[in-house]
Each structure stands twice: as structure tokens, then as C-alpha cells.
mmCIF file of the N, C-alpha and C atoms, coordinates in Angstrom:
data_MODEL
# 
_entry.id   MODEL 
# 
loop_
_atom_site.group_PDB 
_atom_site.id 
_atom_site.type_symbol 
_atom_site.label_atom_id 
_atom_site.label_alt_id 
_atom_site.label_comp_id 
_atom_site.label_asym_id 
_atom_site.label_entity_id 
_atom_site.label_seq_id 
_atom_site.pdbx_PDB_ins_code 
_atom_site.Cartn_x 
_atom_site.Cartn_y 
_atom_site.Cartn_z 
_atom_site.occupancy 
_atom_site.B_iso_or_equiv 
_atom_site.pdbx_formal_charge 
_atom_site.auth_seq_id 
_atom_site.auth_comp_id 
_atom_site.auth_asym_id 
_atom_site.auth_atom_id 
_atom_site.pdbx_PDB_model_num 
ATOM 1   N N  . MET A 1 1  ? -9.883  -0.709  -17.568 1.00 0.00 ? 1  MET A N  1 
ATOM 2   C CA . MET A 1 1  ? -10.024 -2.114  -18.421 1.00 0.00 ? 1  MET A CA 1 
ATOM 3   C C  . MET A 1 1  ? -10.175 -2.752  -16.694 1.00 0.00 ? 1  MET A C  1 
ATOM 4   N N  . THR A 1 2  ? -10.888 -3.863  -16.684 1.00 0.00 ? 2  THR A N  1 
ATOM 5   C CA . THR A 1 2  ? -11.184 -4.727  -16.247 1.00 0.00 ? 2  THR A CA 1 
ATOM 6   C C  . THR A 1 2  ? -10.131 -5.260  -16.071 1.00 0.00 ? 2  THR A C  1 
ATOM 7   N N  . LEU A 1 3  ? -9.561  -6.429  -15.432 1.00 0.00 ? 3  LEU A N  1 
ATOM 8   C CA . LEU A 1 3  ? -8.118  -7.542  -16.104 1.00 0.00 ? 3  LEU A CA 1 
ATOM 9   C C  . LEU A 1 3  ? -9.275  -8.928  -16.478 1.00 0.00 ? 3  LEU A C  1 
ATOM 10  N N  . ALA A 1 4  ? -10.311 -9.126  -16.157 1.00 0.00 ? 4  ALA A N  1 
ATOM 11  C CA . ALA A 1 4  ? -11.262 -9.800  -17.133 1.00 0.00 ? 4  ALA A CA 1 
ATOM 12  C C  . ALA A 1 4  ? -11.393 -9.753  -18.574 1.00 0.00 ? 4  ALA A C  1 
ATOM 13  N N  . ALA A 1 5  ? -11.983 -8.324  -18.528 1.00 0.00 ? 5  ALA A N  1 
ATOM 14  C CA . ALA A 1 5  ? -12.473 -7.818  -20.039 1.00 0.00 ? 5  ALA A CA 1 
ATOM 15  C C  . ALA A 1 5  ? -10.593 -7.630  -20.393 1.00 0.00 ? 5  ALA A C  1 
ATOM 16  N N  . MET A 1 6  ? -9.678  -8.368  -19.662 1.00 0.00 ? 6  MET A N  1 
ATOM 17  C CA . MET A 1 6  ? -8.654  -7.891  -21.150 1.00 0.00 ? 6  MET A CA 1 
ATOM 18  C C  . MET A 1 6  ? -7.715  -9.406  -21.680 1.00 0.00 ? 6  MET A C  1 
ATOM 19  N N  . THR A 1 7  ? -6.932  -8.715  -22.683 1.00 0.00 ? 7  THR A N  1 
ATOM 20  C CA . THR A 1 7  ? -6.669  -9.515  -23.483 1.00 0.00 ? 7  THR A CA 1 
ATOM 21  C C  . THR A 1 7  ? -5.235  -10.418 -22.686 1.00 0.00 ? 7  THR A C  1 
ATOM 22  N N  . ASP A 1 8  ? -4.820  -12.081 -23.641 1.00 0.00 ? 8  ASP A N  1 
ATOM 23  C CA . ASP A 1 8  ? -3.878  -12.774 -22.770 1.00 0.00 ? 8  ASP A CA 1 
ATOM 24  C C  . ASP A 1 8  ? -2.866  -11.925 -22.586 1.00 0.00 ? 8  ASP A C  1 
ATOM 25  N N  . ALA A 1 9  ? -2.659  -11.577 -24.208 1.00 0.00 ? 9  ALA A N  1 
ATOM 26  C CA . ALA A 1 9  ? -1.446  -10.106 -24.089 1.00 0.00 ? 9  ALA A CA 1 
ATOM 27  C C  . ALA A 1 9  ? -0.951  -8.732  -23.328 1.00 0.00 ? 9  ALA A C  1 
ATOM 28  N N  . ALA A 1 10 ? -2.666  -8.442  -23.050 1.00 0.00 ? 10 ALA A N  1 
ATOM 29  C CA . ALA A 1 10 ? -2.773  -7.080  -22.165 1.00 0.00 ? 10 ALA A CA 1 
ATOM 30  C C  . ALA A 1 10 ? -2.679  -7.381  -20.886 1.00 0.00 ? 10 ALA A C  1 
ATOM 31  N N  . LEU A 1 11 ? -2.885  -8.844  -20.455 1.00 0.00 ? 11 LEU A N  1 
ATOM 32  C CA . LEU A 1 11 ? -2.780  -8.944  -19.675 1.00 0.00 ? 11 LEU A CA 1 
ATOM 33  C C  . LEU A 1 11 ? -1.333  -9.340  -18.686 1.00 0.00 ? 11 LEU A C  1 
ATOM 34  N N  . ALA A 1 12 ? -0.027  -9.785  -19.641 1.00 0.00 ? 12 ALA A N  1 
ATOM 35  C CA . ALA A 1 12 ? 0.421   -10.432 -19.862 1.00 0.00 ? 12 ALA A CA 1 
ATOM 36  C C  . ALA A 1 12 ? 1.716   -8.918  -19.397 1.00 0.00 ? 12 ALA A C  1 
ATOM 37  N N  . ALA A 1 13 ? 1.186   -8.557  -20.088 1.00 0.00 ? 13 ALA A N  1 
ATOM 38  C CA . ALA A 1 13 ? 1.856   -6.840  -19.964 1.00 0.00 ? 13 ALA A CA 1 
ATOM 39  C C  . ALA A 1 13 ? 1.823   -6.265  -18.501 1.00 0.00 ? 13 ALA A C  1 
ATOM 40  N N  . HIS A 1 14 ? 0.988   -6.639  -17.894 1.00 0.00 ? 14 HIS A N  1 
ATOM 41  C CA . HIS A 1 14 ? -0.105  -5.715  -17.379 1.00 0.00 ? 14 HIS A CA 1 
ATOM 42  C C  . HIS A 1 14 ? 1.052   -6.270  -16.181 1.00 0.00 ? 14 HIS A C  1 
ATOM 43  N N  . LEU A 1 15 ? 0.616   -7.574  -15.828 1.00 0.00 ? 15 LEU A N  1 
ATOM 44  C CA . LEU A 1 15 ? 1.295   -7.934  -14.847 1.00 0.00 ? 15 LEU A CA 1 
ATOM 45  C C  . LEU A 1 15 ? 2.472   -8.393  -14.572 1.00 0.00 ? 15 LEU A C  1 
ATOM 46  N N  . ALA A 1 16 ? 3.067   -8.297  -16.416 1.00 0.00 ? 16 ALA A N  1 
ATOM 47  C CA . ALA A 1 16 ? 4.916   -8.176  -16.097 1.00 0.00 ? 16 ALA A CA 1 
ATOM 48  C C  . ALA A 1 16 ? 5.526   -6.640  -15.493 1.00 0.00 ? 16 ALA A C  1 
ATOM 49  N N  . ALA A 1 17 ? 4.951   -5.548  -16.155 1.00 0.00 ? 17 ALA A N  1 
ATOM 50  C CA . ALA A 1 17 ? 4.506   -4.386  -15.057 1.00 0.00 ? 17 ALA A CA 1 
ATOM 51  C C  . ALA A 1 17 ? 4.295   -4.553  -13.562 1.00 0.00 ? 17 ALA A C  1 
ATOM 52  N N  . GLU A 1 18 ? 3.647   -5.080  -12.957 1.00 0.00 ? 18 GLU A N  1 
ATOM 53  C CA . GLU A 1 18 ? 3.101   -5.004  -11.628 1.00 0.00 ? 18 GLU A CA 1 
ATOM 54  C C  . GLU A 1 18 ? 4.317   -5.635  -10.673 1.00 0.00 ? 18 GLU A C  1 
ATOM 55  N N  . ALA A 1 19 ? 5.178   -7.023  -11.936 1.00 0.00 ? 19 ALA A N  1 
ATOM 56  C CA . ALA A 1 19 ? 6.156   -7.374  -10.224 1.00 0.00 ? 19 ALA A CA 1 
ATOM 57  C C  . ALA A 1 19 ? 7.586   -6.737  -11.040 1.00 0.00 ? 19 ALA A C  1 
ATOM 58  N N  . GLY A 1 20 ? 7.820   -5.603  -12.097 1.00 0.00 ? 20 GLY A N  1 
ATOM 59  C CA . GLY A 1 20 ? 8.655   -5.358  -11.989 1.00 0.00 ? 20 GLY A CA 1 
ATOM 60  C C  . GLY A 1 20 ? 8.479   -3.856  -11.466 1.00 0.00 ? 20 GLY A C  1 
ATOM 61  N N  . ARG A 1 21 ? 7.013   -2.718  -10.782 1.00 0.00 ? 21 ARG A N  1 
ATOM 62  C CA . ARG A 1 21 ? 7.460   -2.739  -10.479 1.00 0.00 ? 21 ARG A CA 1 
ATOM 63  C C  . ARG A 1 21 ? 8.057   -2.749  -8.339  1.00 0.00 ? 21 ARG A C  1 
ATOM 64  N N  . LEU A 1 22 ? 7.441   -4.225  -8.867  1.00 0.00 ? 22 LEU A N  1 
ATOM 65  C CA . LEU A 1 22 ? 7.469   -5.148  -7.022  1.00 0.00 ? 22 LEU A CA 1 
ATOM 66  C C  . LEU A 1 22 ? 8.753   -4.958  -6.960  1.00 0.00 ? 22 LEU A C  1 
ATOM 67  N N  . LEU A 1 23 ? 9.366   -5.178  -7.997  1.00 0.00 ? 23 LEU A N  1 
ATOM 68  C CA . LEU A 1 23 ? 10.782  -6.074  -7.584  1.00 0.00 ? 23 LEU A CA 1 
ATOM 69  C C  . LEU A 1 23 ? 11.850  -4.798  -7.476  1.00 0.00 ? 23 LEU A C  1 
ATOM 70  N N  . ILE A 1 24 ? 11.663  -3.657  -8.232  1.00 0.00 ? 24 ILE A N  1 
ATOM 71  C CA . ILE A 1 24 ? 11.963  -2.665  -7.858  1.00 0.00 ? 24 ILE A CA 1 
ATOM 72  C C  . ILE A 1 24 ? 11.887  -2.200  -6.500  1.00 0.00 ? 24 ILE A C  1 
ATOM 73  N N  . ASP A 1 25 ? 10.199  -1.472  -6.566  1.00 0.00 ? 25 ASP A N  1 
ATOM 74  C CA . ASP A 1 25 ? 10.698  -1.428  -4.527  1.00 0.00 ? 25 ASP A CA 1 
ATOM 75  C C  . ASP A 1 25 ? 11.438  -2.467  -3.901  1.00 0.00 ? 25 ASP A C  1 
ATOM 76  N N  . VAL A 1 26 ? 10.867  -3.786  -3.171  1.00 0.00 ? 26 VAL A N  1 
ATOM 77  C CA . VAL A 1 26 ? 12.164  -4.716  -3.315  1.00 0.00 ? 26 VAL A CA 1 
ATOM 78  C C  . VAL A 1 26 ? 13.113  -4.550  -3.338  1.00 0.00 ? 26 VAL A C  1 
ATOM 79  N N  . ARG A 1 27 ? 13.739  -3.597  -3.969  1.00 0.00 ? 27 ARG A N  1 
ATOM 80  C CA . ARG A 1 27 ? 14.996  -3.905  -3.864  1.00 0.00 ? 27 ARG A CA 1 
ATOM 81  C C  . ARG A 1 27 ? 15.953  -2.109  -3.244  1.00 0.00 ? 27 ARG A C  1 
ATOM 82  N N  . GLU A 1 28 ? 15.108  -1.474  -3.646  1.00 0.00 ? 28 GLU A N  1 
ATOM 83  C CA . GLU A 1 28 ? 15.348  -0.049  -3.001  1.00 0.00 ? 28 GLU A CA 1 
ATOM 84  C C  . GLU A 1 28 ? 15.080  -0.124  -1.425  1.00 0.00 ? 28 GLU A C  1 
ATOM 85  N N  . ASN A 1 29 ? 14.381  -0.538  -1.186  1.00 0.00 ? 29 ASN A N  1 
ATOM 86  C CA . ASN A 1 29 ? 13.805  -0.960  0.584   1.00 0.00 ? 29 ASN A CA 1 
ATOM 87  C C  . ASN A 1 29 ? 13.900  -1.837  0.978   1.00 0.00 ? 29 ASN A C  1 
ATOM 88  N N  . SER A 1 30 ? 14.563  -2.840  0.875   1.00 0.00 ? 30 SER A N  1 
ATOM 89  C CA . SER A 1 30 ? 15.027  -3.920  1.420   1.00 0.00 ? 30 SER A CA 1 
ATOM 90  C C  . SER A 1 30 ? 16.530  -4.097  2.346   1.00 0.00 ? 30 SER A C  1 
ATOM 91  N N  . GLY A 1 31 ? 17.134  -2.729  2.183   1.00 0.00 ? 31 GLY A N  1 
ATOM 92  C CA . GLY A 1 31 ? 18.048  -2.679  2.630   1.00 0.00 ? 31 GLY A CA 1 
ATOM 93  C C  . GLY A 1 31 ? 19.654  -3.510  2.147   1.00 0.00 ? 31 GLY A C  1 
ATOM 94  N N  . LEU A 1 32 ? 19.440  -3.666  1.701   1.00 0.00 ? 32 LEU A N  1 
ATOM 95  C CA . LEU A 1 32 ? 20.432  -5.543  1.192   1.00 0.00 ? 32 LEU A CA 1 
ATOM 96  C C  . LEU A 1 32 ? 21.213  -4.377  -0.658  1.00 0.00 ? 32 LEU A C  1 
ATOM 97  N N  . ALA A 1 33 ? 22.108  -4.892  -0.507  1.00 0.00 ? 33 ALA A N  1 
ATOM 98  C CA . ALA A 1 33 ? 22.844  -4.651  -1.433  1.00 0.00 ? 33 ALA A CA 1 
ATOM 99  C C  . ALA A 1 33 ? 24.431  -6.108  -2.449  1.00 0.00 ? 33 ALA A C  1 
ATOM 100 N N  . GLY A 1 34 ? 24.084  -5.209  -4.004  1.00 0.00 ? 34 GLY A N  1 
ATOM 101 C CA . GLY A 1 34 ? 26.081  -7.022  -4.337  1.00 0.00 ? 34 GLY A CA 1 
ATOM 102 C C  . GLY A 1 34 ? 24.823  -8.364  -4.006  1.00 0.00 ? 34 GLY A C  1 
ATOM 103 N N  . LYS A 1 35 ? 26.614  -8.579  -3.372  1.00 0.00 ? 35 LYS A N  1 
ATOM 104 C CA . LYS A 1 35 ? 26.346  -10.246 -3.375  1.00 0.00 ? 35 LYS A CA 1 
ATOM 105 C C  . LYS A 1 35 ? 24.878  -10.549 -2.158  1.00 0.00 ? 35 LYS A C  1 
ATOM 106 N N  . ALA A 1 36 ? 24.918  -9.560  -1.572  1.00 0.00 ? 36 ALA A N  1 
ATOM 107 C CA . ALA A 1 36 ? 23.546  -9.980  -0.267  1.00 0.00 ? 36 ALA A CA 1 
ATOM 108 C C  . ALA A 1 36 ? 22.104  -10.104 -0.486  1.00 0.00 ? 36 ALA A C  1 
ATOM 109 N N  . LEU A 1 37 ? 22.071  -8.657  -1.773  1.00 0.00 ? 37 LEU A N  1 
ATOM 110 C CA . LEU A 1 37 ? 20.800  -8.407  -2.290  1.00 0.00 ? 37 LEU A CA 1 
ATOM 111 C C  . LEU A 1 37 ? 20.844  -10.097 -3.139  1.00 0.00 ? 37 LEU A C  1 
ATOM 112 N N  . ALA A 1 38 ? 21.844  -10.582 -4.163  1.00 0.00 ? 38 ALA A N  1 
ATOM 113 C CA . ALA A 1 38 ? 22.062  -12.163 -5.125  1.00 0.00 ? 38 ALA A CA 1 
ATOM 114 C C  . ALA A 1 38 ? 21.452  -13.248 -3.879  1.00 0.00 ? 38 ALA A C  1 
ATOM 115 N N  . ARG A 1 39 ? 22.258  -13.366 -2.730  1.00 0.00 ? 39 ARG A N  1 
ATOM 116 C CA . ARG A 1 39 ? 22.156  -13.949 -2.119  1.00 0.00 ? 39 ARG A CA 1 
ATOM 117 C C  . ARG A 1 39 ? 20.060  -13.943 -1.510  1.00 0.00 ? 39 ARG A C  1 
ATOM 118 N N  . ALA A 1 40 ? 19.448  -13.001 -1.614  1.00 0.00 ? 40 ALA A N  1 
ATOM 119 C CA . ALA A 1 40 ? 18.365  -13.034 -0.563  1.00 0.00 ? 40 ALA A CA 1 
ATOM 120 C C  . ALA A 1 40 ? 17.455  -13.373 -1.850  1.00 0.00 ? 40 ALA A C  1 
ATOM 121 N N  . GLY A 1 41 ? 17.962  -13.211 -3.069  1.00 0.00 ? 41 GLY A N  1 
ATOM 122 C CA . GLY A 1 41 ? 17.183  -13.604 -4.346  1.00 0.00 ? 41 GLY A CA 1 
ATOM 123 C C  . GLY A 1 41 ? 16.960  -15.126 -4.590  1.00 0.00 ? 41 GLY A C  1 
ATOM 124 N N  . ARG A 1 42 ? 17.841  -15.681 -4.028  1.00 0.00 ? 42 ARG A N  1 
ATOM 125 C CA . ARG A 1 42 ? 17.902  -16.957 -4.373  1.00 0.00 ? 42 ARG A CA 1 
ATOM 126 C C  . ARG A 1 42 ? 16.497  -18.118 -3.793  1.00 0.00 ? 42 ARG A C  1 
# 
């Protein structure tokens, strides 16, 4: 299904899933941990 054919709810779910994957990737590959990771996220 293309993004144009998705319902609003399906599009929101798709975007949330992609954002989650991106956040996990940044967390795992940034080299930051703990307080340094929290500060970088501000």
C-alpha cells in the first residue's frame, strides 16, 4: 500500500514505527550512553 492510499490511522502507525526504528538506531550507534545520551537528546 502506498502512503497516499493509507488511512490517517495507518499512516500515523507507519510513521510512528519508522520513528521508533530511527531512535533505536541512533541510540545503538551514537556512541553515547547514560547522561551524555540524555543531554544530546535535548
